[in-house]
Each structure stands twice: as structure tokens, then as C-alpha cells.
SEROFI-183704 format. One record per atom (N, C-alpha, C): atom name; x, y, z. Coordinates in steps of 0.1 Angstrom, whole numbers. Example, Ala and Ser with C-alpha at 12.3 -4.5 7.8 and 13.67 -1.06 7.14 Angstrom:
+----+-------+-------+-------+
: at :    xx :    yy :    zz :
+----+-------+-------+-------+
:  N :   132 :   -57 :    78 :
: CA :   123 :   -45 :    78 :
:  C :   132 :   -33 :    78 :
:  N :   128 :   -22 :    71 :
: CA :   137 :   -11 :    71 :
:  C :   129 :     0 :    79 :
+----+-------+-------+-------+
This chain:
+----+-------+-------+-------+
: at :    xx :    yy :    zz :
+----+-------+-------+-------+
:  N :  -411 : -1412 :  -620 :
: CA :  -416 : -1403 :  -618 :
:  C :  -433 : -1400 :  -614 :
:  N :  -439 : -1395 :  -601 :
: CA :  -450 : -1395 :  -597 :
:  C :  -459 : -1384 :  -604 :
:  N :  -472 : -1380 :  -598 :
: CA :  -480 : -1373 :  -604 :
:  C :  -476 : -1358 :  -600 :
:  N :  -469 : -1356 :  -596 :
: CA :  -465 : -1343 :  -585 :
:  C :  -448 : -1341 :  -589 :
:  N :  -447 : -1344 :  -600 :
: CA :  -434 : -1343 :  -602 :
:  C :  -433 : -1333 :  -608 :
:  N :  -426 : -1323 :  -606 :
: CA :  -425 : -1309 :  -611 :
:  C :  -418 : -1310 :  -629 :
:  N :  -413 : -1314 :  -628 :
: CA :  -409 : -1322 :  -645 :
:  C :  -410 : -1331 :  -653 :
:  N :  -426 : -1332 :  -651 :
: CA :  -435 : -1346 :  -657 :
:  C :  -434 : -1337 :  -670 :
:  N :  -438 : -1324 :  -674 :
: CA :  -442 : -1320 :  -685 :
:  C :  -432 : -1320 :  -694 :
:  N :  -418 : -1316 :  -690 :
: CA :  -404 : -1315 :  -701 :
:  C :  -402 : -1329 :  -704 :
:  N :  -402 : -1339 :  -693 :
: CA :  -398 : -1356 :  -695 :
:  C :  -407 : -1361 :  -702 :
:  N :  -423 : -1358 :  -702 :
: CA :  -428 : -1361 :  -714 :
:  C :  -422 : -1361 :  -727 :
:  N :  -420 : -1344 :  -725 :
: CA :  -421 : -1337 :  -738 :
:  C :  -405 : -1344 :  -748 :
:  N :  -396 : -1351 :  -735 :
: CA :  -385 : -1360 :  -739 :
:  C :  -386 : -1366 :  -747 :
:  N :  -395 : -1379 :  -739 :
: CA :  -397 : -1388 :  -747 :
:  C :  -401 : -1389 :  -754 :
:  N :  -413 : -1381 :  -761 :
: CA :  -418 : -1382 :  -777 :
:  C :  -409 : -1373 :  -784 :
:  N :  -396 : -1363 :  -781 :
: CA :  -386 : -1360 :  -791 :
:  C :  -375 : -1374 :  -790 :
:  N :  -376 : -1381 :  -781 :
: CA :  -365 : -1391 :  -781 :
:  C :  -372 : -1399 :  -795 :
:  N :  -382 : -1405 :  -798 :
: CA :  -385 : -1414 :  -800 :
:  C :  -383 : -1415 :  -815 :
:  N :  -384 : -1401 :  -819 :
: CA :  -379 : -1396 :  -836 :
:  C :  -371 : -1392 :  -836 :
:  N :  -361 : -1393 :  -828 :
: CA :  -343 : -1383 :  -823 :
:  C :  -338 : -1395 :  -835 :
:  N :  -331 : -1385 :  -843 :
: CA :  -316 : -1393 :  -848 :
:  C :  -305 : -1389 :  -848 :
:  N :  -295 : -1395 :  -843 :
: CA :  -277 : -1396 :  -839 :
:  C :  -277 : -1391 :  -859 :
:  N :  -269 : -1379 :  -860 :
: CA :  -266 : -1374 :  -872 :
:  C :  -250 : -1375 :  -874 :
:  N :  -245 : -1381 :  -858 :
: CA :  -232 : -1387 :  -856 :
:  C :  -225 : -1375 :  -861 :
:  N :  -227 : -1361 :  -863 :
: CA :  -216 : -1354 :  -865 :
:  C :  -208 : -1348 :  -843 :
:  N :  -196 : -1344 :  -845 :
: CA :  -192 : -1340 :  -836 :
:  C :  -196 : -1328 :  -828 :
:  N :  -188 : -1323 :  -819 :
: CA :  -197 : -1312 :  -810 :
:  C :  -190 : -1298 :  -814 :
:  N :  -182 : -1300 :  -823 :
: CA :  -179 : -1285 :  -825 :
:  C :  -188 : -1277 :  -835 :
:  N :  -182 : -1263 :  -835 :
: CA :  -191 : -1254 :  -838 :
:  C :  -189 : -1253 :  -856 :
:  N :  -199 : -1260 :  -862 :
: CA :  -193 : -1260 :  -875 :
:  C :  -194 : -1248 :  -886 :
:  N :  -204 : -1237 :  -879 :
: CA :  -203 : -1220 :  -886 :
:  C :  -189 : -1217 :  -880 :
:  N :  -181 : -1220 :  -875 :
: CA :  -172 : -1215 :  -863 :
:  C :  -180 : -1205 :  -852 :
:  N :  -187 : -1202 :  -849 :
: CA :  -195 : -1190 :  -845 :
:  C :  -198 : -1198 :  -829 :
:  N :  -194 : -1183 :  -820 :
: CA :  -200 : -1186 :  -804 :
:  C :  -207 : -1171 :  -804 :
:  N :  -220 : -1177 :  -800 :
: CA :  -228 : -1167 :  -795 :
:  C :  -235 : -1167 :  -779 :
:  N :  -233 : -1153 :  -775 :
: CA :  -234 : -1149 :  -764 :
:  C :  -246 : -1143 :  -762 :
:  N :  -255 : -1144 :  -757 :
: CA :  -273 : -1139 :  -757 :
:  C :  -275 : -1140 :  -739 :
:  N :  -288 : -1136 :  -740 :
: CA :  -294 : -1135 :  -730 :
:  C :  -306 : -1144 :  -728 :
:  N :  -306 : -1150 :  -714 :
: CA :  -313 : -1161 :  -709 :
:  C :  -328 : -1160 :  -713 :
:  N :  -336 : -1146 :  -718 :
: CA :  -347 : -1148 :  -721 :
:  C :  -353 : -1153 :  -732 :
:  N :  -367 : -1160 :  -723 :
: CA :  -372 : -1171 :  -734 :
:  C :  -376 : -1166 :  -747 :
:  N :  -378 : -1158 :  -751 :
: CA :  -385 : -1150 :  -763 :
:  C :  -373 : -1153 :  -770 :
:  N :  -359 : -1155 :  -773 :
: CA :  -349 : -1153 :  -780 :
:  C :  -344 : -1171 :  -781 :
:  N :  -344 : -1173 :  -791 :
: CA :  -342 : -1185 :  -801 :
:  C :  -331 : -1184 :  -807 :
:  N :  -319 : -1180 :  -803 :
: CA :  -302 : -1179 :  -806 :
:  C :  -301 : -1187 :  -820 :
:  N :  -303 : -1197 :  -825 :
: CA :  -298 : -1206 :  -837 :
:  C :  -308 : -1199 :  -849 :
:  N :  -323 : -1196 :  -845 :
: CA :  -333 : -1194 :  -855 :
:  C :  -327 : -1179 :  -858 :
:  N :  -328 : -1173 :  -850 :
: CA :  -327 : -1152 :  -850 :
:  C :  -312 : -1151 :  -856 :
:  N :  -307 : -1160 :  -861 :
: CA :  -296 : -1158 :  -869 :
:  C :  -293 : -1167 :  -881 :
:  N :  -301 : -1174 :  -883 :
: CA :  -306 : -1184 :  -899 :
:  C :  -292 : -1194 :  -893 :
:  N :  -291 : -1202 :  -880 :
: CA :  -285 : -1211 :  -883 :
:  C :  -293 : -1220 :  -876 :
:  N :  -285 : -1238 :  -877 :
: CA :  -288 : -1245 :  -875 :
:  C :  -285 : -1255 :  -860 :
:  N :  -287 : -1264 :  -855 :
: CA :  -280 : -1273 :  -847 :
:  C :  -266 : -1278 :  -854 :
:  N :  -254 : -1273 :  -845 :
: CA :  -246 : -1278 :  -848 :
:  C :  -236 : -1266 :  -859 :
:  N :  -242 : -1253 :  -857 :
: CA :  -235 : -1246 :  -861 :
:  C :  -228 : -1237 :  -852 :
:  N :  -231 : -1233 :  -842 :
: CA :  -228 : -1226 :  -832 :
:  C :  -226 : -1228 :  -817 :
:  N :  -219 : -1227 :  -810 :
: CA :  -219 : -1228 :  -794 :
:  C :  -228 : -1212 :  -787 :
:  N :  -240 : -1220 :  -785 :
: CA :  -248 : -1209 :  -774 :
:  C :  -246 : -1203 :  -758 :
:  N :  -239 : -1193 :  -757 :
: CA :  -237 : -1193 :  -737 :
:  C :  -247 : -1183 :  -738 :
:  N :  -256 : -1189 :  -727 :
: CA :  -262 : -1175 :  -721 :
:  C :  -264 : -1177 :  -707 :
:  N :  -269 : -1157 :  -701 :
: CA :  -272 : -1153 :  -694 :
:  C :  -278 : -1142 :  -690 :
:  N :  -282 : -1138 :  -677 :
: CA :  -290 : -1127 :  -677 :
:  C :  -281 : -1116 :  -681 :
:  N :  -285 : -1111 :  -691 :
: CA :  -282 : -1096 :  -696 :
:  C :  -271 : -1098 :  -708 :
:  N :  -266 : -1112 :  -712 :
: CA :  -258 : -1114 :  -721 :
:  C :  -244 : -1107 :  -719 :
:  N :  -239 : -1108 :  -707 :
: CA :  -232 : -1102 :  -699 :
:  C :  -217 : -1114 :  -696 :
:  N :  -205 : -1107 :  -699 :
: CA :  -191 : -1115 :  -705 :
:  C :  -185 : -1113 :  -687 :
:  N :  -186 : -1123 :  -684 :
: CA :  -187 : -1129 :  -668 :
:  C :  -171 : -1136 :  -672 :
:  N :  -164 : -1142 :  -659 :
: CA :  -155 : -1149 :  -657 :
:  C :  -156 : -1160 :  -666 :
:  N :  -168 : -1169 :  -662 :
: CA :  -171 : -1183 :  -670 :
:  C :  -170 : -1178 :  -683 :
:  N :  -179 : -1168 :  -688 :
: CA :  -181 : -1170 :  -702 :
:  C :  -168 : -1168 :  -705 :
:  N :  -157 : -1162 :  -703 :
: CA :  -144 : -1164 :  -707 :
:  C :  -136 : -1175 :  -709 :
:  N :  -140 : -1184 :  -697 :
: CA :  -132 : -1198 :  -698 :
:  C :  -141 : -1205 :  -707 :
:  N :  -153 : -1207 :  -710 :
: CA :  -162 : -1211 :  -717 :
:  C :  -157 : -1208 :  -731 :
:  N :  -153 : -1193 :  -739 :
: CA :  -148 : -1191 :  -746 :
:  C :  -132 : -1199 :  -752 :
:  N :  -127 : -1197 :  -743 :
: CA :  -115 : -1204 :  -746 :
:  C :  -111 : -1216 :  -747 :
:  N :  -125 : -1230 :  -738 :
: CA :  -124 : -1240 :  -745 :
:  C :  -132 : -1243 :  -756 :
:  N :  -140 : -1233 :  -761 :
: CA :  -147 : -1233 :  -774 :
:  C :  -137 : -1228 :  -785 :
:  N :  -130 : -1223 :  -787 :
: CA :  -116 : -1219 :  -793 :
:  C :  -110 : -1225 :  -799 :
:  N :  -100 : -1231 :  -786 :
: CA :   -93 : -1239 :  -786 :
:  C :   -96 : -1257 :  -787 :
:  N :  -109 : -1258 :  -783 :
: CA :  -112 : -1273 :  -790 :
:  C :  -124 : -1278 :  -794 :
:  N :  -130 : -1265 :  -798 :
: CA :  -144 : -1270 :  -799 :
:  C :  -151 : -1261 :  -814 :
:  N :  -138 : -1252 :  -819 :
: CA :  -137 : -1249 :  -834 :
:  C :  -146 : -1230 :  -839 :
:  N :  -148 : -1228 :  -828 :
: CA :  -149 : -1211 :  -825 :
:  C :  -138 : -1202 :  -830 :
:  N :  -139 : -1195 :  -840 :
: CA :  -129 : -1186 :  -847 :
:  C :  -137 : -1171 :  -843 :
:  N :  -147 : -1172 :  -840 :
: CA :  -155 : -1155 :  -842 :
:  C :  -164 : -1158 :  -829 :
:  N :  -167 : -1144 :  -821 :
: CA :  -183 : -1144 :  -812 :
:  C :  -189 : -1131 :  -815 :
:  N :  -203 : -1133 :  -814 :
: CA :  -210 : -1123 :  -814 :
:  C :  -218 : -1125 :  -801 :
:  N :  -216 : -1111 :  -796 :
: CA :  -224 : -1108 :  -789 :
:  C :  -238 : -1099 :  -787 :
:  N :  -248 : -1104 :  -783 :
: CA :  -265 : -1102 :  -785 :
:  C :  -274 : -1100 :  -772 :
:  N :  -272 : -1085 :  -770 :
: CA :  -279 : -1085 :  -755 :
:  C :  -296 : -1082 :  -769 :
:  N :  -305 : -1074 :  -756 :
: CA :  -323 : -1073 :  -766 :
:  C :  -326 : -1064 :  -757 :
:  N :  -335 : -1057 :  -766 :
: CA :  -344 : -1048 :  -757 :
:  C :  -357 : -1059 :  -749 :
:  N :  -360 : -1046 :  -744 :
: CA :  -369 : -1047 :  -733 :
:  C :  -362 : -1062 :  -724 :
:  N :  -347 : -1056 :  -721 :
: CA :  -342 : -1066 :  -711 :
:  C :  -344 : -1062 :  -698 :
:  N :  -347 : -1068 :  -690 :
: CA :  -349 : -1070 :  -673 :
:  C :  -339 : -1059 :  -666 :
:  N :  -327 : -1067 :  -672 :
: CA :  -318 : -1061 :  -669 :
:  C :  -313 : -1046 :  -668 :
:  N :  -320 : -1041 :  -677 :
: CA :  -318 : -1029 :  -682 :
:  C :  -330 : -1018 :  -674 :
:  N :  -336 : -1027 :  -667 :
: CA :  -349 : -1022 :  -659 :
:  C :  -349 : -1020 :  -647 :
:  N :  -338 : -1026 :  -643 :
: CA :  -333 : -1027 :  -626 :
:  C :  -319 : -1024 :  -623 :
:  N :  -316 : -1020 :  -609 :
: CA :  -302 : -1018 :  -608 :
:  C :  -300 : -1028 :  -597 :
:  N :  -290 : -1028 :  -594 :
: CA :  -284 : -1037 :  -582 :
:  C :  -290 : -1038 :  -572 :
:  N :  -291 : -1026 :  -566 :
: CA :  -300 : -1024 :  -555 :
:  C :  -315 : -1029 :  -556 :
:  N :  -320 : -1026 :  -568 :
: CA :  -333 : -1027 :  -571 :
:  C :  -333 : -1045 :  -570 :
:  N :  -328 : -1049 :  -574 :
: CA :  -324 : -1061 :  -577 :
:  C :  -325 : -1072 :  -557 :
:  N :  -317 : -1065 :  -549 :
: CA :  -314 : -1070 :  -536 :
:  C :  -324 : -1065 :  -530 :
:  N :  -332 : -1054 :  -531 :
: CA :  -345 : -1051 :  -522 :
:  C :  -356 : -1062 :  -526 :
:  N :  -361 : -1065 :  -539 :
: CA :  -367 : -1071 :  -542 :
:  C :  -366 : -1088 :  -536 :
:  N :  -350 : -1092 :  -538 :
: CA :  -350 : -1106 :  -528 :
:  C :  -352 : -1107 :  -520 :
:  N :  -346 : -1097 :  -512 :
: CA :  -348 : -1089 :  -494 :
:  C :  -363 : -1095 :  -491 :
:  N :  -371 : -1090 :  -497 :
: CA :  -383 : -1090 :  -495 :
:  C :  -391 : -1103 :  -497 :
:  N :  -386 : -1109 :  -502 :
: CA :  -389 : -1126 :  -501 :
:  C :  -377 : -1138 :  -490 :
:  N :  -368 : -1123 :  -481 :
: CA :  -367 : -1132 :  -470 :
:  C :  -351 : -1133 :  -473 :
:  N :  -344 : -1135 :  -484 :
: CA :  -330 : -1137 :  -489 :
:  C :  -322 : -1124 :  -492 :
:  N :  -308 : -1124 :  -482 :
: CA :  -302 : -1112 :  -481 :
:  C :  -289 : -1115 :  -493 :
:  N :  -291 : -1109 :  -503 :
: CA :  -284 : -1115 :  -521 :
:  C :  -275 : -1105 :  -522 :
:  N :  -272 : -1097 :  -513 :
: CA :  -261 : -1082 :  -513 :
:  C :  -245 : -1088 :  -519 :
:  N :  -243 : -1098 :  -517 :
: CA :  -226 : -1105 :  -522 :
:  C :  -229 : -1110 :  -533 :
:  N :  -240 : -1109 :  -542 :
: CA :  -242 : -1112 :  -558 :
:  C :  -239 : -1100 :  -564 :
:  N :  -230 : -1098 :  -575 :
: CA :  -227 : -1084 :  -581 :
:  C :  -241 : -1093 :  -595 :
:  N :  -254 : -1084 :  -595 :
: CA :  -260 : -1092 :  -607 :
:  C :  -259 : -1087 :  -619 :
:  N :  -248 : -1076 :  -620 :
: CA :  -243 : -1074 :  -636 :
:  C :  -255 : -1059 :  -638 :
:  N :  -263 : -1055 :  -636 :
: CA :  -277 : -1044 :  -645 :
:  C :  -268 : -1040 :  -653 :
:  N :  -277 : -1032 :  -662 :
: CA :  -274 : -1027 :  -673 :
:  C :  -280 : -1014 :  -670 :
:  N :  -275 : -1001 :  -668 :
: CA :  -276 :  -989 :  -670 :
:  C :  -277 :  -981 :  -684 :
:  N :  -267 :  -986 :  -690 :
: CA :  -266 :  -979 :  -705 :
:  C :  -262 :  -995 :  -715 :
:  N :  -274 :  -996 :  -720 :
: CA :  -270 : -1011 :  -730 :
:  C :  -261 : -1011 :  -739 :
:  N :  -262 : -1003 :  -747 :
: CA :  -249 :  -998 :  -758 :
:  C :  -236 :  -997 :  -749 :
:  N :  -233 :  -989 :  -744 :
: CA :  -221 :  -991 :  -734 :
:  C :  -217 : -1005 :  -726 :
:  N :  -226 : -1012 :  -722 :
: CA :  -220 : -1022 :  -717 :
:  C :  -216 : -1031 :  -726 :
:  N :  -221 : -1029 :  -737 :
: CA :  -221 : -1041 :  -748 :
:  C :  -205 : -1034 :  -757 :
:  N :  -204 : -1021 :  -758 :
: CA :  -192 : -1021 :  -761 :
:  C :  -177 : -1025 :  -755 :
:  N :  -185 : -1023 :  -740 :
: CA :  -174 : -1032 :  -726 :
:  C :  -175 : -1042 :  -728 :
:  N :  -185 : -1049 :  -726 :
: CA :  -182 : -1065 :  -727 :
:  C :  -178 : -1070 :  -741 :
:  N :  -177 : -1066 :  -754 :
: CA :  -171 : -1071 :  -764 :
:  C :  -158 : -1064 :  -767 :
:  N :  -154 : -1054 :  -753 :
: CA :  -140 : -1050 :  -754 :
:  C :  -133 : -1062 :  -744 :
:  N :  -138 : -1064 :  -739 :
: CA :  -134 : -1073 :  -725 :
:  C :  -130 : -1089 :  -733 :
:  N :  -142 : -1097 :  -740 :
: CA :  -134 : -1103 :  -748 :
:  C :  -125 : -1104 :  -756 :
:  N :  -122 : -1093 :  -765 :
: CA :  -114 : -1090 :  -773 :
:  C :   -95 : -1084 :  -767 :
:  N :  -101 : -1081 :  -753 :
: CA :   -86 : -1081 :  -745 :
:  C :   -82 : -1096 :  -738 :
:  N :   -91 : -1102 :  -739 :
: CA :   -84 : -1115 :  -730 :
:  C :   -74 : -1118 :  -733 :
:  N :   -63 : -1120 :  -726 :
: CA :   -52 : -1124 :  -730 :
:  C :   -52 : -1143 :  -738 :
:  N :   -59 : -1150 :  -731 :
: CA :   -64 : -1164 :  -741 :
:  C :   -68 : -1165 :  -750 :
:  N :   -73 : -1154 :  -758 :
: CA :   -78 : -1154 :  -772 :
:  C :   -73 : -1146 :  -786 :
:  N :   -69 : -1153 :  -796 :
: CA :   -59 : -1146 :  -801 :
:  C :   -63 : -1131 :  -804 :
:  N :   -58 : -1125 :  -806 :
: CA :   -61 : -1104 :  -807 :
:  C :   -65 : -1108 :  -821 :
:  N :   -64 : -1115 :  -833 :
: CA :   -72 : -1113 :  -845 :
:  C :   -85 : -1120 :  -843 :
:  N :   -91 : -1125 :  -834 :
: CA :  -106 : -1131 :  -834 :
:  C :  -116 : -1126 :  -840 :
:  N :  -125 : -1125 :  -844 :
: CA :  -133 : -1115 :  -848 :
:  C :  -148 : -1112 :  -834 :
:  N :  -149 : -1103 :  -830 :
: CA :  -157 : -1103 :  -818 :
:  C :  -170 : -1093 :  -822 :
:  N :  -180 : -1091 :  -824 :
: CA :  -190 : -1083 :  -824 :
:  C :  -199 : -1079 :  -817 :
:  N :  -209 : -1070 :  -815 :
: CA :  -220 : -1069 :  -802 :
:  C :  -232 : -1064 :  -812 :
:  N :  -246 : -1067 :  -807 :
: CA :  -255 : -1061 :  -815 :
:  C :  -268 : -1064 :  -805 :
:  N :  -281 : -1057 :  -810 :
: CA :  -291 : -1057 :  -799 :
:  C :  -304 : -1067 :  -810 :
:  N :  -308 : -1070 :  -799 :
: CA :  -315 : -1081 :  -807 :
:  C :  -332 : -1071 :  -803 :
:  N :  -341 : -1070 :  -813 :
: CA :  -352 : -1067 :  -815 :
:  C :  -363 : -1076 :  -810 :
:  N :  -372 : -1076 :  -798 :
: CA :  -378 : -1091 :  -794 :
:  C :  -387 : -1085 :  -801 :
:  N :  -397 : -1074 :  -806 :
: CA :  -406 : -1070 :  -815 :
:  C :  -406 : -1073 :  -826 :
:  N :  -396 : -1069 :  -837 :
: CA :  -393 : -1074 :  -852 :
:  C :  -385 : -1087 :  -855 :
:  N :  -373 : -1091 :  -846 :
: CA :  -365 : -1103 :  -845 :
:  C :  -353 : -1094 :  -850 :
:  N :  -353 : -1085 :  -856 :
: CA :  -344 : -1081 :  -862 :
:  C :  -326 : -1076 :  -850 :
:  N :  -316 : -1081 :  -857 :
: CA :  -307 : -1070 :  -849 :
:  C :  -298 : -1064 :  -855 :
:  N :  -296 : -1055 :  -848 :
: CA :  -292 : -1044 :  -849 :
:  C :  -272 : -1040 :  -841 :
:  N :  -266 : -1042 :  -856 :
: CA :  -253 : -1040 :  -848 :
:  C :  -246 : -1030 :  -840 :
:  N :  -243 : -1031 :  -828 :
: CA :  -239 : -1020 :  -823 :
:  C :  -224 : -1016 :  -821 :
:  N :  -215 : -1030 :  -823 :
: CA :  -200 : -1032 :  -822 :
:  C :  -199 : -1039 :  -833 :
:  N :  -189 : -1033 :  -844 :
: CA :  -187 : -1039 :  -856 :
:  C :  -173 : -1050 :  -851 :
:  N :  -176 : -1063 :  -861 :
: CA :  -162 : -1067 :  -862 :
:  C :  -149 : -1056 :  -862 :
:  N :  -145 : -1049 :  -866 :
: CA :  -135 : -1041 :  -871 :
:  C :  -132 : -1031 :  -858 :
:  N :  -141 : -1031 :  -847 :
: CA :  -137 : -1024 :  -834 :
:  C :  -142 : -1009 :  -835 :
:  N :  -155 : -1007 :  -843 :
: CA :  -161 :  -994 :  -846 :
:  C :  -173 :  -998 :  -836 :
:  N :  -178 :  -986 :  -833 :
: CA :  -189 :  -987 :  -821 :
:  C :  -199 :  -976 :  -828 :
:  N :  -214 :  -979 :  -827 :
: CA :  -220 :  -963 :  -830 :
:  C :  -224 :  -961 :  -815 :
:  N :  -221 :  -947 :  -814 :
: CA :  -222 :  -939 :  -805 :
:  C :  -236 :  -935 :  -801 :
:  N :  -240 :  -928 :  -794 :
: CA :  -252 :  -924 :  -791 :
:  C :  -256 :  -911 :  -800 :
:  N :  -250 :  -908 :  -810 :
: CA :  -256 :  -898 :  -819 :
:  C :  -254 :  -907 :  -831 :
:  N :  -254 :  -919 :  -829 :
: CA :  -251 :  -925 :  -843 :
:  C :  -244 :  -925 :  -855 :
:  N :  -230 :  -921 :  -849 :
: CA :  -216 :  -916 :  -855 :
:  C :  -207 :  -930 :  -851 :
:  N :  -197 :  -934 :  -863 :
: CA :  -192 :  -942 :  -858 :
:  C :  -178 :  -937 :  -853 :
:  N :  -171 :  -945 :  -840 :
: CA :  -164 :  -942 :  -834 :
:  C :  -154 :  -954 :  -830 :
:  N :  -142 :  -951 :  -832 :
: CA :  -134 :  -968 :  -829 :
:  C :  -132 :  -968 :  -814 :
:  N :  -131 :  -976 :  -812 :
: CA :  -133 :  -980 :  -791 :
:  C :  -117 :  -990 :  -794 :
:  N :  -112 :  -989 :  -784 :
: CA :   -99 :  -993 :  -783 :
:  C :  -105 : -1003 :  -770 :
+----+-------+-------+-------+
């Protein structure tokens, strides 16, 4: 590890962490039976946000907290092998994925000399509608139990509060704040 190592800061941090690390022997299952899908935004600390601790939940992250094929694959593994019995999808306010269209992202990447048009970035025009859609995508995935509770909310990066948008019972708040059943 030379002086120009671009990871020296985190490796130094890990060295300090590992000096006081204690293996508690816990298995790699989700103690609280929970999987959380949230955005990769660095302002989000998923466990702390939900009052949880290390080992309580499986955390899945990507740009925009979108339900992708890889998220669905991971949830199947999490359910059948790692104790996950419920799923919470948590989008957040001030999300970059809501501020750009795919075309905007392609243009910004192309301006840096790379043609990214083969990528579907899954930008979000209507965050609540996307959340309802993504929760339903998990609920209707045939490899997960029909009765598995799945819900969705939006984390406010300014207040720390999560506002539930899609309840575990299948209802969702519509644009007027009225509850409507979603299939």
C-alpha cells in the first residue's frame, strides 16, 4: 500500500476498526426477519433510520431503491436461506433519480465521452407511483410467498422521518392523500 493508494483512508479506518472488533458469533440471518431496499444515497443509514442494529436486517441498495431483477434474486435468497419474512422499500426525498430523466443521464455521460444508451437507468418521474409499482413487483414475484408483507415509504433526508406510502395490507396513498387499494 503505497502513498498513492486511492483506498489508504478506508484501509486505515478498517485497521482501527479491526483492532477493537469482536466476533459475536451471530449467524448471517436477519434477526428481525426484515429486508430493506433503499437508495445508495450516502445520507441514509438504513439500520439507524429504522431503529435497528447490526444483524437485524438484510440491506439492499441501488440508485433510487428500484426493484430490479437482481433485487428480486437477492430477496429469494434472503427469504429461503437468511430468515427474511418481510420487505420494506424505502425511497427518499431529494433523490437524484427523481431529478433526471434517462435522456438527461445519457447526455451527461456522453458529455464525458461514454455512450451509455444501452443502460436503463430507471430514473423516476413520479416517486410515489414508482414506489407503488416496485412494491407490487415484489408482491407478485412468483418465487416469494404470496402472504409475505411488503410495504414502501419515503425517508425524509431533512427530518429523518419515514412516511409510509404503501402499507403492508396493499393500500397506498394516492395524490390526494386518500387510501386506495392497489392490485
